[in-house]
N, C-alpha and C positions, 0 to 999 in steps of 0.2 A: 210781508216779511214773516218768516216761520218762527214759531216758538216751540219749545219742548217743556212739558211739565215733568220734571225728573223725579217727582215724588207725590203719588196720589193713591189714595186707598179706594179705588173705584170698585173693588170687590167687596166692600163693606155693605151690611144691609141698608145703610142709609140711601144707597143708590138703586135699591131692587126694583123700585116701581117705575123709575124713569131713567134708567141707564142709557138707553138709546138716545133720548133727548139731550141728556148731559153730554154724550159724546158729540152730538151734532152742534151743540152750543160751542163746544171746545174747537171743533173744526171751523165753525164760522168765525171764531176769534183767532184763526191762523195758528192754532196748536196743531202741530204736525205729528207729534209722538207724545205718548203718556207712558210712564214707567210706574208700575205698581209693585211695591215691595211687600213681601210676605211678613206676617208676624208670628205665624206658627205654621205647622205642616198643612193644615186645612186651608188656610188663606194662601199659602204658596201654591196649592193646587188650584184653587179658584182663580188666582192671578194668571196662571198658565192657561187655564181654560178660557178666560177672557181674551188672552193674547192670541190664542189659537183662532178665534172667531172674528178678531178685529185687526186689520193689517196695521193700524197705527197705535196698538197697545202692546207693551212689552212687560216682562216680569223679572222681579229679583226674588231670590229665595233666602230665607234665614229665620232665625227664632228671636223674637224681640226679648229684651231683658225682663220685661214685666210678665212674660208667659211662665207659669209654674211648671216648667219642663226642663229636666236635666239634659244636657247636650251629651247623650250616650253615644256609643259606637253605632247603635241602630239608627238613632236620629240622623247621625252624620252620614250614615249610608243612605238613608231615604233623601236627605238633602243632595247628596251627591247624584243620585239618579235624576232628581228634578233639575239640578244645575246643568246637566247635559242636554235639556231641551234647547232646540235652536232659538227659541225666543226669550230665554233666560240670559239677561246681559250683566247680572251682578248679584252679589251676596248681600243680603240685608232684608230687613232692618234688624242690625245687631248693635250691641253696645252696652251701656251701663245707665241705670236710672236710679239715682239716690233721692228722688223726690218721692216717689211712690213706694220704693223699697219693698216690693212684694217677695223679693229674695234677698238674702244677705249680700253685702258687698263682696264678701270673698266667693260666694257662689256665682254671682254675676261675672266677676273677674275671671273665675275658671271657665265659665261658658263662653265669655268673649275671647279668651285665648284659644279655645278649641275651635271656634268658628273662624277666627283669624287665620289659624294654621290652615284650616280647611280652604278658606278663600285663596291663600297664598298658592296652595297646591292646585287650586282650579285655574289659577290665573286670572280670575274675574275681578273686577273692582269691588270695593266694599262700601255700602251705604251705612254710616255709623249714627246710631241714636245715643245722644249725650244729654242727660237732664240732670243738672246740678252735679255732674260727676266730671268735670273738666280735668282734674289732675289725673284720676286713674285712667280716663279714657286716652289722654294724650301720652301718658306713661307707657301704656300697653301698646299703643300705636307706634311709639318709638322702638320698643322692644321687638314687635312682631309685625313690622311694617310690610303689608302685603304687596307684592310685586305688581298687582293689577291696578293699583291706584285707590285712593280714598276720597270719599266726600263726607264732610261733617254736615249731616242733615240738620236743617233749621238751626243754624249756627247761633248760639246763645252765650259764648264765651266773651272775655274782655279782649282788649286790643292786643295785649301780650300773648294771649293764646292764639289770636288770629295770626300774629306775626310768626309764632312757632309753627303753626300748622302749615302756613305758606312756605316757610323754609324748608319743611319737609316734603314739599311738593304737593300737598293736599288741596282739594277744592272746598270752598265754603258754599253751603246751600242757604238760600235766603227765601223766606216765605212772607205771609201776610203781616207779621209783627213789624216789618219795616215801615208799614203805613200807620202804625199805632202812635198816638200822641206822645207817650212816655219813652219811646224808643229812640232817643237822641244818641245814645252810646252806640247802638246798632247801626244807626245811620252813618255815623262817624266812621265806623269800621268799613262799611261797605262803599263809602265815598272814596276811601283810600286804597282798598284792596285792588290788586291787579284785576283788570276786567277778564283776563284770560283764565282766572281761577275762580270764577263765579258761576254757580248753577242756581236757576230760579225754579221754585217748586210751589205747590199749593199745600201739600199735607192733607188735601181734601179727604174727608169732610171737615177738618179742623183748621185752625189758624186763618180764618177768613179774612181777607184784607178790607180796609175801609174803602167804599162806603157800605159794605155788606156784613160788616163785623156783627156777630151775633146770630147769623143766619148759616145755613149749611155751605161749606165752601165746595168748589167744583173747578175742574180743569180750566175752564174759560177764564177764571179769574187770574190765572198766571200772568195775563197781560197787564193786570193792574200792578202787580209786583214789578214787571218789566218797566212800566211807565214811571213808578216811584223811584227806581234805581236810576232811571235816565235823569230825573230831576235832581237827585242828590249828587249826581256825578257831573252834572252840567253838559250832558251830551244828549243825543237824540235817541228816541225809543228804537229807531231802526238800527242804530249802532249797538244798543244793548241786545236786541233780539238777535242780531247777527252773531255777535260774540259769544253769547251764552248758548245758542243753538250749536255753534261750532264746538264749544267747551264739551257739551254733552255728547256730541258726536265723537269727539276724541276720547273721552273717558269710557264711554260705553261701546266703543268700536262701531259706531253707526257712520255711515257715509254721510258727509255734510250735504244737506239739501240744496237745491238751487232757490235762493231767496229773491 
């Protein structure tokens, strides 16, 4: 039964020494596709370069809110050129981060607006970063709702935010924290969310699920997220894998694989 890791930073230096082995372990765990989101122009280009050399790797392009880069017309022009690549299927990772606050909230909102408008014009779906910024993220997404669709990466909001996001037609991304001991509220949200609106992710090399928490995350571990999701929903791993794979195919315009 196929799986898709819809958020993995396989282009980061943590994978430089054993990337081929990491990819093989993912394939051995039935991970059929891996989507790498950029965080700046350099990582966008690296993600595309990896996608060009691996049939099962795809890319998203965008500027992360923690990057000290203004979203100028020149930056948008470069992103536009990258977004035209045939293996680019989304705009991201973009959003607002009020935990690290490397830029002011007003600057982050300005840059998020610019990239949402760019995403809407491109027709591509958006991968949204939201860290302790639930209100401004949802407010701007309501105002500038991109036509291509939205996934809230590593969803960390409350049940009300999940309900609002689902009403807007967004997808919720779930990662390793679903397996953490103190994540009861998150488990309750994903036990009730419609299965056809959930994407599973690793955010590798971060957010490693139990029992590997504290070690480097990698795409093969997306299976652990799928298994945990099946348990909290009282269903089978096969049902979760089939549904979330179909969800990713629908959002990112991939053909659904034969499972």
